[in-house]
C-alpha positions in Angstrom: -14.4 34.0 -69.3 -11.5 33.4 -71.5 -9.9 30.1 -72.3 -6.1 29.9 -72.4 -4.3 28.4 -75.3 -2.4 25.4 -73.9 0.7 26.8 -75.5 0.5 30.1 -73.8 2.9 31.0 -70.9 0.2 30.9 -68.2 -0.8 27.3 -69.1 2.4 26.0 -67.4 1.3 27.5 -64.2 -2.2 26.1 -64.6 -0.8 22.6 -65.4 1.5 22.7 -62.4 -1.4 23.6 -60.1 -3.5 20.9 -61.6 -0.7 18.3 -61.1 -0.3 19.6 -57.5 -4.0 19.1 -56.8 -4.0 15.6 -58.4 -1.0 14.7 -56.2 -2.7 16.0 -53.1 -5.9 14.2 -54.0 -4.0 10.9 -54.5 -2.3 11.3 -51.2 -5.6 12.1 -49.4 -7.3 9.1 -51.0 -4.4 6.9 -49.9 -4.5 8.3 -46.3 -8.3 7.8 -46.2 -7.9 4.2 -47.3 -5.3 3.6 -44.6 -7.5 5.2 -42.0 -10.5 3.1 -43.1 -8.4 -0.1 -42.8 -7.1 1.0 -39.4 -10.7 1.7 -38.2 -11.9 -1.7 -39.5 -9.0 -3.4 -37.6 -9.8 -1.4 -34.4 -13.5 -2.5 -34.7 -12.5 -6.1 -35.1 -10.2 -5.9 -32.1 -12.9 -4.2 -30.0 -15.3 -7.0 -30.9 -12.8 -9.6 -29.9 -12.1 -7.8 -26.6 -15.9 -7.5 -25.9 -16.3 -11.2 -26.4 -13.3 -11.9 -24.2 -14.7 -9.7 -21.4 -18.1 -11.4 -21.8 -16.6 -14.8 -21.4 -14.5 -13.7 -18.5 -17.6 -12.3 -16.7 -19.4 -15.6 -17.3 -16.5 -17.6 -15.8 -16.2 -15.2 -12.9 -20.0 -15.5 -12.1 -19.8 -19.3 -12.2 -16.7 -19.4 -10.0 -18.2 -16.9 -7.6 -21.4 -19.1 -7.4 -19.3 -22.2 -6.6 -17.2 -20.3 -4.1 -20.1 -18.8 -2.2 -22.3 -22.0 -2.4 -23.7 -23.3 0.8 -21.6 -26.3 2.0 -24.8 -28.1 3.1 -26.0 -28.2 -0.5 -22.9 -30.2 -1.5 -23.0 -34.0 -1.6 -21.0 -35.7 1.2 -17.5 -36.8 0.3 -17.2 -40.4 -1.0 -15.6 -41.8 2.2 -18.8 -41.4 4.2 
């Protein structure tokens, strides 16, 4: 294995390749950070939606129970 003198003609090519790799790495790190943020946002939204659905189901169950209740179990109206 030989090392190149930084002043040799081939070192420009090596430096350009290194800069290209560094640029690609920086881009990928940025993209990964954006995807991580988007995933965190999606998880938060999913949790909010799950909580909303849970509350809606509770309200639906309570409204169904009152809708299907036996009228005989209800107290008489106040005018009786």
